[in-house]
N, C-alpha and C positions, 0 to 999 in steps of 0.2 A: 358500342354506341347505345345509349339509352333512349327509348322512345317515350315521348310525353303524350298522354292522351288529352284530347281537348276537354276542357272543363265543361260540365253541364251548365247550360244557361236556361233559366226558367223565368217565365213571365206569368203573373197572376192577373186574371181579368174578371170583371163583371160585365155581363152582356144584357142589353135591354132590347126586346123584340116587340114589334107591332106590325099590323098589316092594314091595308085598305081593301075593302071588298070591291068586287066588280060593280060597275054602274051600267045603266041602260046603253049609254053611248061610249062606254069604255070597258070592254069585257076582259080586263086584266085584273088579276089579284096582284097587289103590290106588297111585298114583304120587305121589311127593313130591320137591320140589327145594328145597334150601337155598341161598340167595343171600347171599354174604358179600362186602362191599366189601373189596378187597385191603388197604386201609390200616387196616382194623379186624380183620383176621384174626389177627394175632399176639396182640392183647389178648384176643380170645375164646378162643384156644387156651390161654392162661395160666389164664383163669378155669376152663375145663373141666378142665384138668389138676390145678389146685390143689384142686378139689372132691374129687378122688380120695383125698386124705389125710383120713381120718375122725377124726383126732386133733384135738380141740377146741383144744389148745394150739399147734397148728402148721398153717399153711395154705399150705405150700410143698411141692410134689410133685416127686419124681424117680422115674422109672420103675425105676431100679436100686435094689434094697434096700441094696446096699453104699454108695450115695451118698445114702441117705435123710437129709434134713435133721433128722429127728426119730428117728434110729436108736436113741438111748439109751432111748426110750420105745416102740419099735416091735419087732415080731417078723416074721420072714420070712413066716410063714403069714398074718399080718394084711396085710402089704404085698402079698402075692400075691393075696389076695382083693380088695383095693382096686384092683389092676391088672387086673381082669377085663375081658373084652370086653363092652360094653354092647349087648344086643339085647333088644328088648321081648319077643320070643318066648321068651327064656330065663327070664323072670320067672314063677315058678310057686309054688303053695302047697306046704306041707309043708317039707321040709328045703331051705332056700334060702340062698344067699349074701346076708346082710343088707347087705353093702356094695353089691351090685348094686341093691337097693331104694333105699338112701339116696342113692347117686350119681345114679340115674335121676331121683329126685324133685328133687334139687337142680339137675340139668341142665335139667329142664323149667321150673323156677322162673327159671333164668337166661334162658331164651328169653322167658318171659312178661314179665319185667321189662325186657327189652332194647328198644332202639329202633333198632338199627343192623344187625340180622340179620333175614332175611326168608324166609318159607316159603310156597310155593304147593303145594297138594294137589289132585289130580284123581282122583275115583272113577269108574271106568267100569263101568257095569252090563251085564254080559255077557248077562243074561236078555233085554235089550231090543235086542241086536245080532244080526243074522244074520251069523254068522262068515264066510260065503262072500263077504260084502261086502269082506273084507280079503284074499281069496285063500285057497286051500286048504292051502298049504304053510306050515309054521311059523307058524300063525295068531297065536299070542300075540306072537311077535316082530313081525309085521306090525302088530298093534294097538299095541305099544310104539312102533314107528316113527311112526305117525300121532299118537299122543297125547303122545309125548315132545316133539314140536315145539309142540303146544298148551301143554304144561306150561311150557316155557321162554318161549314168546312171551307168554303171559298173565302170567307172573310179572314179566317185564321191563316190560310195559305197566302193570301194577298199581303197581309200586314205583319204577320208574326213568324214567317218561315225561317228567320235567322235563329230562332230559339230552338233548343233541343227538346224542350218540353213546355207545353202551354197548359197551365192550371186554371180551369174555369171555376171560380169561387161560387158565384151565383148567376143564374139566368132569371131575369124578371120579364113577365109577360102581363099585359093588361088583362084584367079578368075576362075570361071567355068560358062560359059554362060548358059548352060542348067540348072544348079542348081539355078542360079540367077533368071531365069525366072519362076522357079517352085514355085508357090504360097505356096503349102503345106510345102515345105522344110524350108522356111524362116519364117513361121508364126506358122502354126499348130504344127510343131515338138516341138518347145520350149514350147508352151502352154500345149501340152500333157505331156512333161517331168515334168513340174511344177505341173500339176493336179495330175498325178500318184504318185508324191512324197508328196501329201497333202501339197503342197506349201513349203516343206522344201527346195526345190531348186527353186530359183527365178532368173529371167533374167532382167537386166536393159535395154538391147538393143536387136535388132535383129542381125542376122548374118551379119558380114561385109566382103565383098569380096574385096580383095586387090591384087595388083600385087606383086608377090614374089620378083621381082627385085628391090632392094632398090635404084638403080641408076636411075630408071625411074622417070621423073618429074611428080609430082601429086600423087605419091603413098605415103604410110605411111612407111618411111624408117626404123624406129626402129621396127615396127611390122613385116615388111618384113623379118628382120633378124630371127625372131622366126619361120616364115613359112619355111624359109630355114633350120632351125634347126630341125624341125619335119620331113621335107622331107629327110634330111640326116639320121636321126635315123631310120625311118621306111624302107628306102632303104637298110640300113646296116643290119637291122634285117631280112628283106626278103632275102637278098643275103646269109646270114648265113644259113638260113633254106632251101631255094630252089636253090640257085646259078644258076639263069637263064642266067648268063653271065660267060664266061671263062676269063674275064679280071683279070689279076693279080693285077692291081692297085685297082680295086674294092675290091678284097679280102684283099689286104694290109690295106685298110681303114676299112673294115667291121670287121676285127679281133679286132679292138679296143673296140668293144662292146661285144665281145664274153664272157668275164668274167661274165657279167650280165646275159647273156643267159644261161650259164652253171649253175649259181646259181639258176636261175628260174626253170631250168629243174630238178635239183636235189631236190629242195624243193620249191614248187610254192609260198609259203608265206615267203620265206627267203629274197626275195628282197622287200624293202619298197618303191621303186620308179618306178617299172616296172611291168606291167601285159601284157601277150600275150595269146590270146585265139583263137580258131578255131571253125568254124561252117559250116555245121552240121557234127556230127560224123557219122550219117547214112543218106542214100539217102532219100529225100522227094519225094514221088511218087504220081502222079495223079491217082485217082481211081474213080469209080462210086459207089454211095451208093445204098441202097435198093429201093430208089425212082428214080433211074436212074439220080441222080443229081451228078454233078462233085464235088469231094471232094479230100482230100489229106491224104495219109497215112504218119503219122509223128511219127517216133521213134527217134526224133532228140535230140541232146544234144551238149553242148559245150565241147571241149576237149583242152588239153594243151600241152606244149612242150615235156613232158615226152613220148608222143606218136610218136615223130619224131626222126629220125636220121638225124642230120644236113648234108646237101649235101656238104657245104663248109668245107674243112679240117681245123682242128685247127691250123696247121702250114703250111707254104709254102713248100710242099714236093719237089717241083722242086728245090728250093734253098737248102734244106737240102741234097738232093741227090748230088747236085753240090759240096757242101762243104765236103762231105765224102771223 
């Protein structure tokens, strides 16, 4: 009898990472990673770009107004508004670029309806962490180091465990001066992930820091679109859970991802494209051991959306009350 060995199955990915800093009334660092199979990337980019054209009669986008496929029915100021940088934090009430709102909503719907792009989000509760656990210098950077690896590892485990090898072509990160200068972040982190996976996970390059504004000369405009995409998604998720802003426009946009959050909350494994976890469940405390050495009491664990009551209401209660 001859034995047949299973064929090696390989998937190649690009990953886009962004984070949201803690705020006065929400002491969580929120980290998010977008995983895109390289053979699906061009198609997704075309979808995101074409959404930027807000003319119902034309669904083809060109960044340049001079080369706009719908130039006969377009104006430069309209085109410039559609060509805005997408950031969830830029969504505000009052005088607002309506294109920013409409494009953001459509981008979120593209993610929710898709089956071939994947998001892992990790919220780290700083109220439950003794920061000295991570060292005293550049504490937030040290926290990013630790949880960046968790973010990547858990995303790959959740979405790509069926493959015998996961090849990471490029990892893109919004420009962060402190992280760019941190030797461990951009070298040892990737080596450690590969080593701990017994080289099931491999990396072709180091982390690439790029400007998220695709209009800036010298940046990588196509990859900047994906940085904006992950920024929008983690901003919308964070707003649903914590609602640190009372902006009705932010809520209007964030509701477009609520269906995925409800699905994830009801059954964690029901969503095939999204994972959200929180750490730690219990406070990590500094203690002194029997030898009078500093140690830490750890009864920590990750926990999930079913432990939360979303702060942002499912519907616009103000509007509902007005319509009654």
